[in-house]
N, C-alpha and C positions, 0 to 999 in steps of 0.2 A: 492197524495199518500205520506205517511210518511215513513222515513226509520230510522233505529237505528243510534245513533250517532257514533257508531263504524263501520259504513259501508261507502264504498267509495262514495255512492250516497249522503251522507250528506254534501260533499264538494261543491255541486252545488246548485243553488237555485231551479232549475226544472230539473227533470230527464226525466220522460216520459211526452209526450204531444200529443194530438190528431192530426192526419193528415187527413185533409179533403178530398183530392184527393186520392182515393184508387187505382187509375190506374198507379200511378207514383211510381217507386222505387227510393230511394235515400239512402245515408249513414245514418244508424241509424234506418231505417224503420224496424218494427217488422212484419214479415210475417209467413206464415205457408207453409211448403214444406215437401215432403217425402225425408228423408235423410237416407242413409244406416248405419247400425251398422258397423262402420269401424273397430272395433276391432275383428269382426268375420271372420272366414275363409270363403272366397266366394266359390261358387260352379260353376262348369262348366257343360253345358249340351252338351253331346257328341252325335251327330246324329247317329242313328242305322237304318236308312231306314224308308220308309213309313209304316204306320200300314197296309194299303191295297195298292197293287200295283197300282190300278187305282184311288186312292184318293190322293188329293193334300192339304187337309186341316187337316190331322191327321198324326202324326209321332210318332215313337218310339225313345226315347232318354234315354241315360244313365246319371245319375246324380252322381257327385263325387266332392270331394274337389279340388279346383284349387290351384296348387303349381307352383310358377314362374319358378322353375328349371326344372320341368318335364312336363310343359304344351305344348301341340302341337296344332297347327292349326287344325280345323276340316275340313273334306271334305264337299263340298257344299251339304247341304240337299235338296233333290228334292221336297221341300215343299215351296210354295211362301212365306209364312208368316215368315218362319224361314231360309231364305237364308243368307248366309254369303259371304263376299268377301275373297279374298286370304289374308291369314295371320291373319284373324279374328277368334274369338271364341265367343260362347254364355256364358254369366255368369249370376249367380242369386245371389242376396243379400237380406237378410232380411232388411227391412226398415220400418220406422215409420213416421207418420206425426207429425212434431214438430215445435214449435215456433222457428224462427230463426232470428238472427240480420243481417241486410244487412251491410257488412263490407265495400264494395266499391261501388261508384256510377256506374250505368250502362255505359258501354262503347259503342262508336258509332258503328253503323252498317257500314260495308264496302259498298262502292258504288256498285250498281248493275253491272255496266259495268266492274268493276274489279273483279266481282265474276263469270263472264261468263265462262261456261265450267268447273267450279269447283264444287266438292261435297259440299253441304251445311255444312257438319260437319266441314269443314276447316275454316269456318268464322262465324258460327252461334254465336250470342252474348250471353253471360252469365253474371250472376252477382255473386259476391262472398259473401257467407254467413257463419255464425257460428251458430250451433244449441244450444238450451237450453235443459237441462235435469232436470226432477224434483228432488229436493233435499229432500223432505219430506219422512219420513218413516210412511206411513199411512195405510198399509195393502195391498194396491193395487200395490205398488212398493217397491223395495228393498231400494231406497234412499241412502243417504250419512251418513256416521258416523257423529253424531253431533259434535264431537270434530274437525273433519276435516272441517266441515261447518263453525265453528267459525274461524278457521285459514284461510279458503278462504275468509271470510267476512273481515278479516283484511289484505287482499291483500298480502298474503305470497307466492302465486303461480302465476306466469304469465299466465298459461294455463287456470286458472279458474277465473271467476268473479261471485260472488253471486248477485242475483237480486230478486226483487218482480215484476212480471209482471202484467200489467194493464189488464189482461184478466182472464177468469175463468181457474181454474186448480190448481196446487200445490201452497202452500203459498210461498214457496222459490223455485228458479230455479237457476241452475248453467250454465253460458255461457261457452262452451268449445271452447276456442280459438285454441286448437290444433287439432280441427276438422273442421277448415275452409275449404270450398269446393264450387265449382261452382254449380249453379242452372240455368237452361235455363231461359232466359228472357220472353219466350213465357208465355202468361197468363194461359196456361194449367198447368204450372210447379209450380205455387205459388198462394197464396191468402193472401191479405193484411189484417192485424188485425185492422187497423184504428188507430194505435199508432206508435210512433217512439221516439227516443231519442231527447231531445232538442238540439239545436245548441251548447248551453253551454256544455252539456254533451259530445257531439261529439268532440268539439274542446279541452276541458280541461281534459278529462279523456280517451275517447276512443283512440284518436290519440297517446296519450303517452303510453297507455296500449299495443297497437299493436307494437310500437317501442320496447317496453320491450319484447314482445313475439318474435319478429323477430330478434332482436340484443342482447337481454340480458341486455340492458342498457335503461336508460331513461334521458330525458333532465334534467339538474341540477336544474331547476326551476319548475319541475313537481309537480302538486298538489298531485300526488300519493305518491311521496317521502316524502312530508310534512305530509301526512296522515299516512304513515308507521311510521315515527319518532314519531308522537303524540301517536299512538297506543302502540308503544314500550315503551314509557315513562310511560304510564298508567299501562301497564302490569307489568313493573318492579317496 
């Protein structure tokens, strides 16, 4: 793949490369996963009893916005598939299957002996990912303002990184590093694209970019800083 000279991808020799083993997750892997629209108000499902008194597979629920200040734990619904524990509630989010970049290597599973008597939720392993959003305005999506896309390409915002993905879809995609979130490591939760960032891209760009996102700073010798200075000199 080729990238414009005024893109961060141009500072490394190889950006995307094929990954042969599609069963292994590692930093830089490009996967697919259902991720929620985190900017949307989530909904809560409030139990309102069974639909029929003698049925355990259908229930009546009230759906409304979930607000942290006025949310209340629901009473246990007498339907096996929708039971909740004390202090829990049911929530509903709009979600979409998106390409995601694996940000952190999978973490080790806790030894079985140490998990004895504990709910799986307390130790179930996850992998941290960041989702991509289509940047194109092609009639099927709202996309991004072209002027904003140009500024993102020039690495002006730590939360956005412009990219061309090695898969079918939009010509340009934007990585949302302010949407970093966990995805279960179980194979039901993700699908490998067959591609991933090269080791050079991870070491020389992704690592420093994440430092920028988390701390607001970058190492003094970062390639991103040199890239930003070159772009600034060209524009001015």
